[in-house]
Every structure is written in C-alpha cells, then in structure tokens.
N, C-alpha and C positions, 0 to 999 in steps of 0.2 A: 527580398529574401523572405522565405516562409518561416513562420513562427509557429512552434508547437504550442497548442492551447489546451488539449485535454486527451485523456485516454479513457475508453469506456470498458466497463466490465459488467456482466450480468450477475445479480445477486438474488438469492431466494427470499431472504427476510430482511426488509428494509431496517427495522429498529436494530437488529443484531449487527448489521453491517455499519450503520451510522454510529453506534456505540464503540465498535472496534476502531474505526479510522479515527474518531475523535480522541479515544483514549491513547491509542498508539502514536498518531501523528499530528494531532491537534487540528484535524481537518473538520471544518464545519460547513454547513449548507450555505452555499453562495446563491443558488437558484434552485428552483423546483418546478418542473413542468408536469402537470398531471393530465393525462389523456385516458379516455375510456378503457384501453386495454393494457397500458403500461404507464409508468411514472419515470421521468428522468430527473436525477438529483445530482447537482453538481456541487463537488466539495473542494475547498481550498483552505490554506492557511495564509497568514501574513507574510511568510518567508517567500512565497512564489505566486505568480499569477496562473501557473499551470494548474489545471483542474482535473479531478478524477471524477468521471461521470458514472454514476451507478445507475443501471437499467433494472427496474423491478417490473416483471411481467405478471400482471394481475392474474390470479387463479392459478399460477404455477405452484405445484406441490412437490415435484421432484427435483433434487439437486442437479445442477448442470454437470454435463460431462465435459470436463476441461480438456479432454483429449491429450495429445502428444505434441501439440503444436505451441501451447502457451509457455512463455518464458517466465518473466517476473516483472514487477514494478521495482523501482528503487528510489530510496530517500537518503539523503546524506544528513549527518548530524555532527554537531560539534564535538561531542564527547561520547564515543561509542560505548565505553565501559560503563558509564553512568546510565545510558539509555538502555543497555542490556539489562542492567540491574532493574531499572524502572519497569521494563517490560515483565521481568520475572515477578516482581512484587505485585504487578497489576493482573498476574495470572494469564498473560498473553502467550506464554510458552515459546519464548524465542529458542532457536537452536543455538549451538555453541558458537563462540566467538572464533573466527578464522583470520590468522595471518597469512595472506596469500603471497608466497614468494617463490614463484616457479623457477627462477634462475638465481635463487639465493637472497636477493634483496626483497623486502617486503614492498609490494606495490599497491596492496590494498588490505584493509582491515574491515570485516564485516560480519554480520550474522543474518540468518534468514528467519522469517516467521510466516506463518499462514494465516489468511484471514479466515473468518467463519465459513466461506464457500470453498476454501481450499487454495485460493490464489496465492502464490508464492510472492514475498516482498523481501527484498534485499535491503538491509540497513547498513550504510557505509560510513566510515569515518571521513569527515569532510577534509579535503585537502588534495593536491595534485589536480588530476583530471576529475576528481569527484567533488567539486565545489557545490 
C-alpha cells in the first residue's frame, strides 16, 4: 500500500515561512538539501511522519501565482478553540471558527489561516474522520 510522505509548496522567503510553520504548527526542519538554484527544506513535527517540503528558488523576487487550482493543507488539533486563540495572540490572523453542519449536525469544526505566501491552511478539531 502506498504511504503519503510529503507535500511540496514553493515559498518566496525561507525565514518568513520557517517562522510561520514553526509558530503555527510546531514544524521544524527535518532535512535541508541545498542546490545551486534552489533549496528543499523538509518540515515535520513529532505528531506525524508526514512532511511539508518547502522549495525556495534562489533569486526569485516575485510572489508565486497560486492560480485557481490550489486547495489547502490541513492540520488537526486537540483543542480548536485554544488553537484559534493562540493563533490570534501570535498575530497569525486566523479566520473565524466554523461549525460545518450542512444537514443540521456538525460534521466538522475548523478555521482557515493563510501562510506568508498565501497558501490556505485548514485547522480542524481532531475527531471522527479528522484524526
């Protein structure tokens, strides 16, 4: 069976992105591969072996056009309300908490936040299918 191991996004400023992902999700550098034209930085935390790969293209000065095809990354947390408050206190600008109940019963609680490059990240209350 295949195992998901990482997802890659391109970022403009390495330091800004590393700071955001550590502050928001406790992701730290697991590995770094430096090449003449680009750097690959693999981030993870102790809760999962899945990694976020940041690609920094050297010499790039213009923000990336995320287009209309990108969806979002998702993280689950034990206490969504306290995480939302923590994000607010850290100046990460989370959007409002949502109780998603399309048929009347809440099936998910979440909020979204954007990283420094505009990538959208969903933060979900852990439980049910969102373990």
